[in-house]
Residue, then its C-alpha position, 0 to 999 in steps of 0.5 A: m523493518s517489520d517482520t511477520a511477528n507483527v502480522p495477525d493470524n489471518p490467511e487474507f491479511k497474511r497474503l496482503w502483507w506479503h504482497s505488500r513486500r515488494g523487494m524495493l525499499e522505497l515501496d516497502v517502507l510505504l506499503v508495509p507499515f500501511v497495511e499493518e497500521v491502517y488497512r484493517d480500519l479502512d472501509p471496504e471500498d478502500q480496502a478493495r482499492y489498496q488490493k487493486l494497487l497491489s496488482c500494479e507494476d513495482t515501477d509504476m507504483f515508484e513513479w506514483f509515490m515519487q510523485r513523478s506521475r499519477p495513476e489514470d485510474p481515480d481509484l488508484q489515485r485515492i489510495v496513492d494519495m492516501i498512503l502518501n498524506r500518511v507520510q507526508p501530512d499537510 
C-alpha cells in the first residue's frame, strides 16, 4: 500500500491523502491510488466532488463502491462512477 513518500509536499494534498485513508481496506485500495494518481488532474468541480465524498460515512461509501446502492446526490454519484470506472473499465 502507499505511504507518505508518494505524497507531494503540499499541505492541502497531504490532508486529502490522509483523509483518503479510511482504515477499511476495501476503501483504501480505491481512494488512496485515486487521490495519488488522478486527483490533481481533475477539474476543480470534480476535485470538490471528491472532497465532498470524503465527508461521507465509510459504510455509505462501501455500499456505493460495492455497487449495493447508489448515492442520491448526483455529484457523489459522478465521483463514485469515476473511481469505479478507473478500476472496472468497460
